[in-house]
Backbone bond lengths (Angstrom), bond angles and torsions (degrees), N, CA, C in turn:
res aa  C-N    CA-C-N  psi(-1)  N-CA   C-N-CA  omega(-1)  CA-C   N-CA-C  phi
1 X - - - 1.447 - - 1.480 109.32 -
2 X 1.351 116.23 132.95 1.490 120.78 -178.99 1.491 111.38 -76.37
3 X 1.286 113.73 154.09 1.495 120.84 177.72 1.552 108.46 -76.24
4 X 1.305 117.37 145.64 1.475 119.90 174.56 1.571 107.22 -69.75
5 X 1.336 115.65 153.03 1.436 119.38 -179.75 1.535 111.20 -65.95
6 X 1.312 115.49 147.88 1.409 120.24 176.42 1.553 113.07 -99.34
7 X 1.368 113.06 -24.29 1.444 119.31 175.65 1.507 108.86 -97.49
8 X 1.336 114.34 151.40 1.477 119.76 179.80 1.494 109.85 -66.85
9 X 1.307 118.75 119.46 1.518 119.23 178.77 1.540 109.58 -65.52
10 X 1.358 114.31 141.84 1.429 119.82 179.09 1.582 110.61 -56.99
11 X 1.284 115.54 -32.12 1.461 119.83 -178.57 1.538 110.30 -64.84
12 X 1.290 117.99 -19.84 1.508 121.47 174.28 1.528 110.05 -101.21
13 X 1.335 119.27 -40.55 1.438 121.73 -177.17 1.549 113.43 -63.51
14 X 1.309 116.64 -44.08 1.479 118.91 -173.01 1.577 109.64 -67.19
15 X 1.333 120.39 -50.70 1.468 120.45 178.34 1.552 109.53 -61.29
16 X 1.281 117.82 -38.28 1.453 120.84 178.04 1.523 113.04 -59.33
17 X 1.308 115.12 -48.25 1.463 118.03 178.83 1.535 111.55 -68.74
18 X 1.340 116.98 -36.88 1.452 118.27 176.41 1.542 109.71 -62.65
19 X 1.257 116.84 -31.36 1.499 120.41 178.77 1.520 112.61 -66.02
20 X 1.269 117.84 -16.47 1.478 121.32 176.31 1.498 111.70 -80.55
21 X 1.354 116.74 -19.05 1.518 119.87 -177.51 1.489 112.16 -58.59
22 X 1.356 120.42 -48.21 1.464 118.75 177.86 1.501 112.95 -61.75
23 X 1.298 120.14 -35.99 1.445 121.96 176.72 1.532 110.38 -56.47
24 X 1.328 117.00 -56.16 1.414 123.35 -176.59 1.559 110.42 -73.29
25 X 1.262 118.46 -41.61 1.470 120.72 179.37 1.550 113.21 -56.75
26 X 1.369 114.95 -47.19 1.480 119.78 178.95 1.524 110.20 -74.02
27 X 1.333 120.17 -37.83 1.445 121.04 177.70 1.542 111.02 -60.39
28 X 1.295 115.83 -46.54 1.487 119.75 177.96 1.529 114.23 -67.41
29 X 1.349 114.79 -30.07 1.485 118.26 -179.53 1.526 110.68 -72.26
30 X 1.332 116.79 -11.59 1.508 117.43 176.01 1.510 109.09 -73.79
31 X 1.324 118.07 -20.53 1.476 116.88 -176.78 1.535 114.42 -127.94
32 X 1.352 117.63 -13.07 1.469 121.26 -178.41 1.514 104.27 -110.94
33 X 1.337 116.25 139.05 1.434 122.47 -179.54 1.543 109.31 -72.93
34 X 1.361 113.81 99.67 1.468 119.30 -178.07 1.509 112.09 -110.40
35 X 1.346 115.57 -2.11 1.435 120.15 -177.03 1.512 111.00 96.77
36 X 1.341 116.75 -10.71 1.491 122.98 175.66 1.499 107.65 -95.90
37 X 1.333 115.93 131.35 1.464 119.66 176.60 1.501 109.77 -58.09
38 X 1.336 119.60 128.65 1.441 122.32 -177.04 1.552 116.02 -53.15
39 X 1.372 115.29 -38.33 1.436 118.31 177.74 1.549 110.87 -69.72
40 X 1.312 118.19 -35.81 1.468 121.24 174.61 1.539 110.53 -65.24
41 X 1.336 114.71 -41.20 1.514 118.48 178.10 1.553 108.84 -62.14
42 X 1.335 117.60 -41.94 1.439 119.48 -179.22 1.523 112.53 -64.99
43 X 1.348 115.57 -41.57 1.462 116.99 178.19 1.507 111.39 -68.23
44 X 1.343 117.46 -36.36 1.450 119.88 178.03 1.511 109.50 -65.06
45 X 1.307 118.68 -38.82 1.495 121.75 175.64 1.462 111.46 -60.13
46 X 1.329 117.80 -46.27 1.447 122.24 -179.02 1.554 110.82 -63.30
47 X 1.292 114.43 -42.96 1.534 117.11 -178.87 1.515 110.94 -69.51
48 X 1.294 117.33 -42.04 1.502 119.94 177.58 1.523 109.81 -62.83
49 X 1.295 116.19 -42.79 1.474 118.83 -178.80 1.552 110.53 -64.69
50 X 1.304 118.07 -35.73 1.436 121.89 175.75 1.532 110.97 -62.80
51 X 1.308 116.28 -42.42 1.435 120.74 177.67 1.545 110.57 -62.37
52 X 1.310 115.88 -44.45 1.468 118.96 -178.11 1.527 109.95 -68.02
53 X 1.297 118.38 -39.07 1.493 121.18 174.96 1.534 110.52 -59.45
54 X 1.301 115.91 -40.67 1.472 118.11 174.56 1.547 114.41 -62.71
55 X 1.329 111.23 -38.43 1.498 116.60 179.67 1.560 110.01 -64.87
56 X 1.353 117.22 -45.13 1.457 117.84 -174.88 1.575 107.86 -69.73
57 X 1.239 118.22 -30.47 1.465 120.93 175.80 1.552 110.15 -65.42
58 X 1.332 113.43 -43.13 1.490 118.86 -178.90 1.470 114.70 -64.66
59 X 1.372 116.99 -19.05 1.447 119.54 175.75 1.562 110.72 -62.17
60 X 1.359 116.08 -28.68 1.433 117.30 176.95 1.478 113.87 -69.34
61 X 1.331 117.64 -28.05 1.483 121.16 175.12 1.532 107.61 -61.04
62 X 1.302 115.23 -51.61 1.450 119.55 -178.96 1.495 113.27 -62.63
63 X 1.357 118.59 -36.89 1.482 119.12 175.70 1.503 110.00 -68.46
64 X 1.291 119.21 -38.60 1.465 122.00 179.59 1.554 112.29 -62.92
65 X 1.307 115.20 -37.89 1.431 119.25 176.54 1.496 111.81 -56.48
66 X 1.317 115.97 -41.14 1.503 122.43 -175.61 1.498 113.44 -96.76
67 X 1.331 118.46 1.48 1.403 122.35 -174.44 1.583 111.37 -73.66
68 X 1.314 115.60 148.32 1.490 119.05 176.40 1.475 111.21 -68.79
69 X 1.302 117.97 164.12 1.460 121.54 -175.19 1.539 113.63 -63.76
70 X 1.321 118.26 -19.18 1.442 119.08 178.53 1.521 112.96 -86.03
71 X 1.320 118.33 0.91 1.455 122.44 179.52 1.494 109.02 -82.20
72 X 1.335 118.43 155.35 1.461 122.88 178.02 1.552 110.55 -77.42
73 X 1.334 117.24 61.87 1.438 122.91 -171.28 1.542 112.69 -57.19
74 X 1.311 116.16 -46.63 1.463 118.01 -178.12 1.514 112.86 -58.99
75 X 1.346 114.28 -44.30 1.474 119.62 175.08 1.466 113.72 -59.57
76 X 1.329 114.61 -41.20 1.527 119.29 179.32 1.488 110.89 -64.80
77 X 1.353 118.51 -43.39 1.497 119.19 -179.92 1.501 108.36 -63.05
78 X 1.317 119.89 -46.03 1.464 122.64 -179.28 1.480 110.63 -59.68
79 X 1.387 114.07 -52.32 1.505 116.44 -179.43 1.484 113.52 -58.16
80 X 1.308 118.87 -33.98 1.469 122.01 -174.21 1.504 113.18 -55.21
81 X 1.315 117.46 -24.89 1.500 119.61 -179.79 1.519 114.87 -94.01
82 X 1.334 114.76 -17.80 1.500 120.46 -176.66 1.564 110.18 -61.55
83 X 1.347 121.90 -48.18 1.465 118.31 178.88 1.525 114.18 -54.13
84 X 1.271 117.16 -35.20 1.468 119.71 177.81 1.506 110.95 -63.55
85 X 1.333 118.59 -40.69 1.434 123.08 176.60 1.517 112.46 -68.17
86 X 1.303 117.27 -36.18 1.464 121.28 175.11 1.519 110.50 -65.45
87 X 1.317 116.22 -45.62 1.480 119.88 177.45 1.508 114.17 -61.92
88 X 1.357 115.59 -43.71 1.449 120.38 174.54 1.532 111.81 -59.03
89 X 1.327 115.85 -44.74 1.470 117.46 178.98 1.518 111.34 -64.58
90 X 1.294 119.41 -32.11 1.446 120.08 175.94 1.502 114.36 -63.91
91 X 1.309 116.54 -28.28 1.462 119.67 178.32 1.499 115.08 -77.86
92 X 1.363 115.26 -9.31 1.480 120.20 -176.92 1.491 112.85 -103.35
93 X 1.301 117.61 14.59 1.473 120.95 179.86 1.500 112.47 -128.44
94 X 1.288 118.41 -171.91 1.443 121.96 -179.39 1.540 108.56 -64.48
95 X 1.362 116.46 155.19 1.446 117.65 179.30 1.580 111.62 -59.41
96 X 1.311 118.88 -42.77 1.447 121.89 179.94 1.537 111.86 -59.53
97 X 1.286 115.69 -46.32 1.463 120.87 178.70 1.537 110.55 -68.59
98 X 1.305 116.02 -42.75 1.470 120.94 179.08 1.520 110.46 -58.14
99 X 1.327 118.69 -44.47 1.432 120.62 -179.34 1.499 110.35 -64.69
100 X 1.314 120.34 -40.31 1.465 123.28 177.58 1.525 110.43 -65.17
101 X 1.331 116.69 -42.98 1.452 115.89 178.24 1.512 113.65 -64.44
102 X 1.353 118.06 -38.38 1.456 120.45 177.00 1.519 111.69 -66.64
103 X 1.370 116.78 -39.91 1.492 116.58 178.31 1.513 109.69 -64.02
104 X 1.350 118.16 -41.62 1.458 120.43 179.32 1.510 109.38 -64.52
105 X 1.297 119.46 -42.20 1.479 123.15 -179.79 1.474 112.16 -60.23
106 X 1.350 117.07 -47.25 1.499 120.99 -178.58 1.519 108.98 -67.18
107 X 1.313 118.86 -43.53 1.472 121.15 178.30 1.542 110.18 -63.00
108 X 1.352 119.31 -45.24 1.415 120.51 178.84 1.546 112.22 -62.78
109 X 1.298 114.82 -41.04 1.457 116.13 178.68 1.548 111.00 -62.39
110 X 1.325 115.69 -41.90 1.470 118.38 176.34 1.540 112.64 -61.33
111 X 1.331 115.69 -39.05 1.447 118.31 175.94 1.520 112.37 -62.42
112 X 1.329 116.57 -44.16 1.448 118.21 175.39 1.509 115.02 -64.36
113 X 1.322 114.97 -35.32 1.470 118.96 172.85 1.549 110.82 -60.33
114 X 1.280 112.41 -43.72 1.532 118.29 -178.60 1.561 109.64 -62.81
115 X 1.297 115.83 -42.19 1.464 119.48 179.33 1.581 110.93 -65.84
116 X 1.325 114.47 -45.03 1.465 118.67 175.00 1.496 112.69 -58.40
117 X 1.317 114.72 -41.09 1.477 120.80 -177.14 1.510 108.53 -63.18
118 X 1.367 116.96 -41.56 1.458 118.76 -178.09 1.561 110.55 -72.32
119 X 1.312 115.70 -37.07 1.431 120.32 -176.27 1.533 112.85 -78.01
120 X 1.291 118.72 -37.50 1.490 123.96 -176.61 1.538 109.15 -141.07
121 X 1.322 115.64 74.07 1.487 121.71 -175.60 1.557 111.32 -58.80
122 X 1.273 116.94 -23.47 1.470 119.54 -178.23 1.566 112.49 -68.38
123 X 1.321 115.55 -19.72 1.447 118.97 -177.81 1.547 113.01 -84.61
124 X 1.384 114.90 -22.61 1.464 117.63 179.56 1.518 108.81 -139.22
125 X 1.333 114.18 111.00 1.447 118.18 -178.34 1.503 112.61 -64.31
126 X 1.341 117.39 157.80 1.459 121.07 -177.38 1.529 111.11 -56.16
127 X 1.292 117.69 -45.32 1.490 118.97 -174.44 1.560 108.84 -68.51
128 X 1.291 119.40 -30.59 1.448 122.40 178.18 1.568 107.82 -66.20
129 X 1.286 115.84 -45.36 1.471 116.53 -176.85 1.563 109.50 -70.27
130 X 1.346 116.02 -35.91 1.487 117.97 178.43 1.528 108.35 -64.37
131 X 1.308 118.64 -40.88 1.451 122.08 179.16 1.517 110.59 -65.18
132 X 1.329 116.11 -46.45 1.447 119.94 176.04 1.524 113.35 -56.27
133 X 1.358 114.89 -41.70 1.442 119.16 178.12 1.535 111.82 -61.96
134 X 1.284 117.28 -46.42 1.470 122.45 179.43 1.538 110.58 -60.76
135 X 1.290 115.72 -51.33 1.494 122.68 -178.18 1.490 111.10 -62.82
136 X 1.321 118.39 -42.42 1.455 122.36 177.12 1.544 109.17 -63.46
137 X 1.308 118.33 -44.06 1.448 118.73 178.60 1.522 110.98 -61.66
138 X 1.322 118.46 -41.44 1.486 120.02 178.42 1.506 112.15 -64.60
139 X 1.303 118.20 -41.32 1.477 122.15 178.46 1.533 109.99 -65.75
140 X 1.326 116.87 -47.41 1.440 119.64 -178.52 1.535 112.34 -62.86
141 X 1.294 118.65 -35.74 1.441 122.35 -179.25 1.527 109.15 -69.83
142 X 1.275 119.30 -38.34 1.470 125.29 176.66 1.521 110.29 -64.55
143 X 1.289 115.51 -48.89 1.482 120.27 178.30 1.529 111.79 -64.75
144 X 1.265 117.09 -40.92 1.481 121.47 176.03 1.524 110.39 -63.39
145 X 1.324 118.90 -39.04 1.430 121.38 177.74 1.508 110.68 -62.46
146 X 1.353 117.85 -46.79 1.440 121.95 178.26 1.492 111.15 -62.81
147 X 1.303 119.27 -42.46 1.453 123.60 178.73 1.486 110.73 -60.90
148 X 1.324 116.48 -46.52 1.472 124.17 -179.33 1.555 109.22 -57.92
149 X 1.357 116.73 -38.55 1.431 119.61 -179.91 1.497 113.24 -68.08
150 X 1.298 116.45 -24.36 1.484 121.12 178.69 1.522 112.66 -78.52
151 X 1.343 115.50 -28.38 1.453 121.53 -176.63 1.488 113.73 -67.53
């Protein structure tokens, strides 16, 4: 059996980094004249962030499917849908509140990923967690920038 990669594969790194472009593109479009209405850019940022929060939650579904019997599979399946609900809720409120909800949701999901990584490292490879950390940081900084612009 081959060893799992220790470095982040380019096939995961490149799409991950490209996924940060909408975060920063829309965040910057709230203050820089890009031809996109700032309010539309803000709403696009919130909706994209909700989709991404849903995606990172769904990763837990995939991990639960492949988890050993001693893993908290039922909890993982249930949690996997909660970020989608958080993201959806963030789209139903004011932009300032929505941005804060999304930042909290992404940070909390990263914290849970970190806890799962420590408890069951076989479910999340080192490179996956490093990539998640980098991408979460990029997303949170873009959301924080947009939120700061509203204040």
